[in-house]
N, C-alpha and C positions, 0 to 999 in steps of 0.2 A: 188178865184184867186190864193191862195197859192197852191192848188191842181193842178191847171192848169200849174203853173210854175214848179212844181215838175215833172209832167208828161212830160213837154217839155224838162226838163233837162235829164230825163231818156231816152226820145226818141233820143235826140242829142248824149248822151253818149253811147247808146247801140252799135252803129257801132264801136266806139273806143274800148269798152270792148271786142266785138267779135274779133276785129283785134288783140288785145293783147293776147286773149286766143289762137287764131290761131298761133300767133308767139311763144307762150309758147309750144303749141303742136308740132310745127315744130322743135323747139329747142330740145325738149325731144326726138323726133324721130331722129334728127340728132345725138344726144348724144348716143342713143341706136345703131344707125348704125355705128358710129365711134368706139364705144366700141366693137361691133361685129367684125369690121375689124381688130382692134388692137388685139383682142383675137385670131382671126384666124392667124394673123401674128406671134403672140407669140407661138401659138400652132405649127405652121409650123416650126418656128425656133427651138422650143424645140424638135420636132420630128427629125429634121435634126441633131441637136447636140447629142441627145440620140442615134441615129443610129450610128453616128461616135464613140461615147463612147462605145456602145455595141460591135462594131467590135473590138475595141482595147482590151476590157476586155476579149472577147472570145479568143483572141490570147495570152494575156499576164498576165491574173489573175488566180491564183489558186482558187479552190473552198474552202468551209469551211473545209472539211475533209483534203484536201491536205495541206492547210495552217497549221493546227495544227499538222499534222503528220510530216511535215518538221521541224517545230519549235522543236518538241520533239526529233525526230531521229537525227537531225543534230545539235541540241542545238543552234539554231539560236536566235539572238535577234529580236525584233519585234517593229517597230515604226509605229504607225497608223496615217493616215490622214483621217479626216472627213471634213465636211463643215466648221467647226470652224478653223481647221488648215489651210485649203486652203485659206479661207478669210483672216486669220491673215498673211499668207505668201504673198498674192497678194495685200492686202490693209493694209498698215502699220498703218493707223488710225482706223482700225476696232477694236472694243472692245467687247470681251466676258464679261459676268457678273463676271467671276472670273479671267480673264486675259486681262489686257489692252494691246492694240497693240503698236508697236514701230518699227522703222526701224531695230533695232538690232534683235528683235524677228523674223521679216519677213526674214531677211538674214539667220538666223540660220535654220529656217524651209526650206528655199529654198536649203540650203546646204544639209540637210538631204535628200530632195527629189531628188536632181540632182547629188549628188556625184556618181562617178563610182561605179556600183553595181556588176560587175563581180567579183566572188570569195568573195563577201562581206559576213560578218557574221551577217549582219543586213538585215532582210527582211522588206521591206516597205509595209505597208498595205494601200490598196486603197478601197474606199467604194464599197459596192455591188450596183448594178444598180436598183434604184427605178424609177418609172415613175409617181410618184404622183406629186401633185401641188408644194409642198415644194421643192423637189429635182429637178423638172423641172426648177423652177426659179433659183435654185442654179447653175445648169449646164449652163443655158443660160448666166448667169453672168460670170462664171469663166472658162468654158471649153475652149474657144478660147485661153486663156493664159496657162492653164494647159497643153493642148495638145502640145504646143510648148516646154514644158519642159520634155516630155516623150521620152526616148530613145527606139527605136523599139525592142531592145533585152532585155529590162528590164522585169523581172518577179516580179509581185506584189502578196502579200498575200491579203486575204480578211479582210479589217479593221473591218467588222461587226461580226467577231468571238467573240467579247466581248459584243455584243448587244443582245437584246431579240430575234431577228430573228434567231440567231444560235440555241437557245434552242427550239424555236417554230418549226424550221425545223427538227432538229436532235433529239430532246428530250433527253433521257438518254444517247444516244450515244455521244451527244455534251458534256455532263458532263464527260463521260469517257475519251474523247479525251483531254479535259483540264486537268484532273487529271493525265494523262500520262505525261504531260509536267513537272510537279513538283514532281512526285512520288519519295519519299524518299529523296528529296532535302532539303538542308538548305536554307530557304527563308528570304530575307530582303525585307520588304514591305516599299516602299517610297510613301508617300501620304501627303495630306494637314492636318494641325492640325485640330482636331475634324471632320475629313472627315467621310463621311458615309461608306467609304470602309472598309469592314470587311472580314475576312477570314472565310466564311461560312463553317461549318463542312462538309456539303454535297459535297463541292468542294475541301476543303483543309485539311481534316483530315488525309491525307496520306503524308503530309510533315513531315520531321524529326525535324525541328526546325524553329522558327519564331522570327525575330527581326524587330522592326518598327523604321523607321526614319521619323520624321515629318518635312515637309516643312511648308510654310505659306498657309493659306486658299485662299488668293487672291494674284495674281502676283507671282506665283511660279517661273516664268522665272528669275526674279531678284534675287531669292534666290538660284539659281543653284550652284554658286561657294561655298556657305556654305554647301549645301547638298553634293556636290562632296567631300568636305573635310571630312564630316561625313562618307561617303561611303568608304573612303580610307582604313580604318582599316579592312574592310571586303573583300577587293580585294585579289585575288590569293588564296582564301580558298574554292573554289568550291561552292560559294553561287549563288543562283538564285535571281536576283533582279526583283521584281514585282512592277510596277510603275503605279500610278493613279494621274496624275498631269495636265491633259489637254494638251495643246500644249507644255508645258514645259516637260511633260512626253515623248512626241515624240522625243524631242531633247535629253533628258537625256538617253533614250534607245540607241540612235545612238552613243552618246559619250562613253557610257560604252562598247558598242560593239567594238569600235575602241581601247579601252583599254584591250580588250581580255576577257571581261566578258559577260555573257549571261543576258540580261535585256529585259523584256517584258512589253510593255505598255498595261496593262490590262483594263484601263479605268473603265467603269461601270459594270464590269463583275458580281460583287456581286448583285448589284441592278437589273441587267438583269435576273439573276437566280431567284431572288425573284419575279420579275414581272411575269415570266412565270410559275414557280412552286408553288408560294405562293400567287398569286393574288395581289401583291403589286402594287403601282402606277408606272407609266412609269418613268424611271430615271430622265428625265428633269423636271418632275413635283414635284420632291422632293426638299427640301431646300438644299443649298450648304453644310451645316454642320449639325451635329447631335444636 
């Protein structure tokens, strides 16, 4: 009797189980189809955005060599924008792991990016064009807003001159181009306390003198007034200021340029050199401090 009841329940429930399985299969198929449509839409949007961006860069961006040659020959300052700087500029609530966002930070970055640049002594660095997944997502998010801020006559340097791609692309020539920027110069290095930034001999043994000014490891933007006070004693003495402070470094390079100094936001240049020539980890994979 019990076996008969069990078989009866199984017989009655089988259509329901089959129906549920069919619904699950249909739902999975729908999700795959929707995902594919969304992926195609994103890919199409990314392609459109990247084509617009590529057109602008072909007209308005210097290549690696031109960027470094102009910085060296004209003694230009250099303020770099990467994805972190753009997001901090456009999204005041956006937080980097070493730089919390704020409306004040966003406004300062916007000022650096949009100030009149004709006859400026500060070259603004714009990222090189990558078409990988990370950068495609970045440009889909920010390009419509960034595009509105770009003046058609503005000339950008290449912000990736301090990244591994420079040394991967140019090899020893990239090292020589950077060394020409500070050859025989007195250098003031401005970076975070216990920063990984070091003046590797292969890059920097041709400077005549080095002084270091430490900011804070996190939220260097809030520390800029104190840092500028420290810098005051080195001004007007033909020093070259090399800065590694994230978005705060972008702002500081611009401020010093307006004061008549040459200041270069070098970012991860030492880590990038070590990545390419010494097999070290990618800069972002390393801890913030030593």
